[in-house]
Residue, then its C-alpha position, 0 to 999 in steps of 0.5 A: x777431917x771425918x767430912x773430908x775423909x768421907x769425900x775422899x772415900x766417895x771420890x775413889x769408890x769404884x763400882x761394886x760390879x768390878x768386884x766379880x771379875x776382879x775376884x774370878x781373875x784372882x781365883x783363876x790365878x790362885x788355881x793355875x799357880x797352885x797347880x804349877x807349884x804342886x807340879x814342881x814339888x810333886x815330881x823330882x824331874x821338874x826340880x831342875x835348877x831353872x825351875x826353881x825360879x819358875x816356881x817362885x814366880x808361881x808362888x809370887x802370883x799365887x799369893x798375889x791372887x790371894x791378896x788380890x781378893x782382900x784388895x778387891x774387898x777394900x777397894x770395891x765395897x764401902x765397909x771395906x774402904x771405910x775399914x782402913x780409912x782411919x787405920x794408918x798402919x793397916x793401910x800401909x801394911x796392906x800396900x806394902x804386902x801388895x808391892x811385895x808380892x807383885x813386884x817380886x813377880x816382876x823382878x822374878x821374870x827378869x831373872x827368868x829371862x836372864x836365865x833363858x838368855x844365858x842358857x840360849x847363848x851359852x849352853x855349856x856354861x849355863x849347864x855348869x854354873x846354873x845350880x840349885x844353889x845359884x837358883x836358890x841364892x837368886x831367889x833370896x836376893x830378889x826377895x830381899x830387895x823387894x822386901x826393902x823397897x816395900x818397906x819405904x812407906x813404912x819407914x816414913x816416906x808416905x803421905x797418909x791421911x784419913x780416907x781412902x787406902x789407895x797408893x795415889x792417895x797414900x804415897x809421896x809422889x816421888x815414892x808413887x812415881x818410882x814404885x808404882x810407875x817407873x819401876x814396873x816400866x823399866x822391869x817390863x822393858x828389861x824382860x822385853x829386850x831380854x826376850x827379843x835378844x833370846x829370840x834373835x839368837x835362837x832364830x840365828x842358831x836355827x838358821x845356821x843349822x838349817x844351812x848346815x843340814x842343806x849343805x850336808x844334803x847337797x854333798x851327801x844326797 
């Protein structure tokens, strides 16, 4: 088993020079999202209902940046990879934590896109129903859903063996395809469609306003 684990580690060992760029990217994410959170908390004028969801996105990305540093250590260094190669629950918890915050960010992007579409298509109803309570309830639902999904490997849906602590080696194929391939692709597709609809509605409203202005100018030069 030890020889097989070492062989697996060597097969999935990434080049150490990737560690630097990944940490720089993580630091930029940490700094940028920390500034967003501080701007939200430091000014009451920024604490509008819709901005609560944006702040939640910043928190998710901020923590994802912190976790990415730890993930980089375990993925790009020999000592890091060996530290989790024989620690089943340490490996599963690490992967579940990464999944939790990364996919919370994806679900939050869907919520933001829905909120923007609602604001553009039904501005009066948006002002009436988009309250801080609704925003906070939406955030709680997002975290609850993501937490349940992230715990699936810990509940037994895993194929862990001593070796590299990577999703492709630890997860069942069905869980891997659903959690790390199908779900992110579907989330990004939904975000793209919602944003496209929002842009179409905005462009139509803009053209209608320009038409009205042109007619008024012709009538009252």
